[in-house]
Wavefront OBJ file of the C-alpha trace (Angstrom):
o trace
v -52.899 -67.713 -18.828
v -53.655 -64.051 -18.175
v -50.122 -63.651 -16.703
v -48.540 -64.809 -19.968
v -50.638 -62.349 -21.935
v -49.724 -59.519 -19.523
v -45.981 -60.305 -19.761
v -46.210 -60.324 -23.548
v -48.013 -56.956 -23.552
v -45.386 -55.449 -21.250
v -42.596 -56.659 -23.527
v -44.262 -55.102 -26.556
v -44.748 -51.724 -24.857
v -41.396 -51.409 -23.113
v -38.788 -49.136 -24.611
v -35.269 -49.867 -23.431
v -33.701 -47.104 -25.514
v -33.677 -44.597 -22.651
v -31.863 -47.061 -20.405
v -29.286 -47.796 -23.131
v -28.658 -44.071 -23.734
v -28.495 -43.366 -19.968
v -25.961 -46.127 -19.369
v -23.886 -45.012 -22.356
v -23.852 -41.391 -21.135
v -22.851 -42.573 -17.650
v -19.899 -44.526 -19.163
v -18.907 -41.658 -21.445
v -18.737 -39.220 -18.529
v -16.815 -41.787 -16.527
v -14.320 -42.224 -19.399
v -13.930 -38.489 -20.018
v -12.958 -37.713 -16.438
v -9.660 -39.587 -16.408
v -8.919 -38.456 -19.948
v -9.172 -34.840 -18.832
v -6.888 -35.484 -15.868
v -4.296 -37.281 -18.051
v -4.401 -34.608 -20.790
v -3.760 -31.816 -18.274
v -1.077 -33.852 -16.446
v 0.993 -34.623 -19.555
v 0.252 -31.727 -21.906
v -1.293 -28.910 -19.840
v -4.398 -26.886 -20.536
v -3.230 -26.161 -24.084
v -4.390 -29.702 -24.878
v -7.966 -28.460 -24.922
v -7.977 -28.780 -28.707
v -7.871 -32.549 -28.430
v -11.277 -32.505 -26.704
v -12.588 -29.975 -29.193
v -11.503 -32.080 -32.099
v -12.957 -35.281 -30.601
v -16.235 -33.455 -29.865
v -16.457 -32.125 -33.405
v -15.838 -35.599 -34.852
v -18.479 -37.185 -32.618
v -20.957 -34.400 -33.493
v -20.403 -34.769 -37.247
v -20.673 -38.524 -37.132
v -23.883 -38.275 -35.057
v -25.454 -36.322 -37.900
v -24.989 -39.182 -40.336
v -25.956 -42.173 -38.148
v -29.437 -43.352 -38.937
v -30.047 -45.061 -35.578
v -31.626 -42.611 -33.151
v -30.041 -44.390 -30.162
v -26.509 -44.366 -31.575
v -26.877 -40.812 -32.848
v -27.970 -39.706 -29.385
v -25.037 -41.490 -27.766
v -22.623 -39.894 -30.220
v -24.149 -36.482 -29.535
v -23.747 -37.012 -25.807
v -20.122 -38.022 -26.397
v -19.615 -34.862 -28.433
v -20.952 -32.577 -25.746
v -19.063 -34.437 -23.019
v -15.903 -33.685 -24.974
v -16.903 -30.054 -25.316
v -17.471 -29.919 -21.539
v -14.048 -31.514 -21.160
v -12.510 -28.350 -22.610
v -13.790 -26.458 -19.551
v -12.619 -29.239 -17.276
v -9.073 -29.245 -18.616
v -8.803 -25.562 -17.742
v -10.408 -26.181 -14.324
v -8.040 -29.147 -13.794
v -5.011 -26.874 -14.036
v -6.500 -24.713 -11.296
v -7.089 -27.820 -9.166
v -3.462 -28.855 -9.641
v -2.269 -25.375 -8.695
v -4.320 -25.585 -5.496
v -2.697 -28.938 -4.702
v -5.865 -30.981 -5.084
v -4.293 -33.120 -7.828
v -0.616 -34.069 -8.332
v 1.402 -31.982 -10.759
v 3.627 -33.512 -13.385
v 7.233 -33.159 -12.121
v 8.368 -32.591 -15.696
v 6.167 -29.487 -15.815
v 7.131 -28.141 -12.370
v 8.615 -24.942 -13.798
v 5.334 -24.157 -15.564
v 3.314 -24.595 -12.358
v 5.874 -22.624 -10.293
v 5.600 -19.726 -12.770
v 1.823 -19.875 -12.603
v 1.858 -19.862 -8.751
v 4.310 -16.947 -8.790
v 2.161 -15.029 -11.206
v -0.951 -15.677 -9.156
v 0.707 -14.529 -5.962
v 1.760 -11.297 -7.662
v -1.825 -10.609 -8.687
v -3.049 -11.234 -5.133
v -0.464 -8.939 -3.460
v -1.318 -5.941 -5.680
l 1 2 3 4 5 6 7 8 9 10 11 12 13 14 15 16 17 18 19 20 21 22 23 24 25 26 27 28 29 30 31 32 33 34 35 36 37 38 39 40 41 42 43 44 45 46 47 48 49 50 51 52 53 54 55 56 57 58 59 60 61 62 63 64 65 66 67 68 69 70 71 72 73 74 75 76 77 78 79 80 81 82 83 84 85 86 87 88 89 90 91 92 93 94 95 96 97 98 99 100 101 102 103 104 105 106 107 108 109 110 111 112 113 114 115 116 117 118 119 120 121 122 123
């Protein structure tokens, strides 16, 4: 009988909110990574504004959500998008280094960037 009482006490004192937020943040980061890669591949680093806009929308919505868990998740999504701005710019550098494939339709852009970079190095 004491075991049933102990299990009931544990259930009453456990707070699963941290696990929910942690799992959501993990998924958000996992979703943002391929989005950054695709945005840079198709639109280049000038697509940073998409992440800025999404981040601003998530941040504003998080201010008006009454649930602390959902507000926290939306805030984490906002700042993951803001971090994505940096990652889009870094992704272009990774493509120029050959670490990621470049979009063949944007080959001229990358060729010009490589040429410009080699001119700066040779000076």
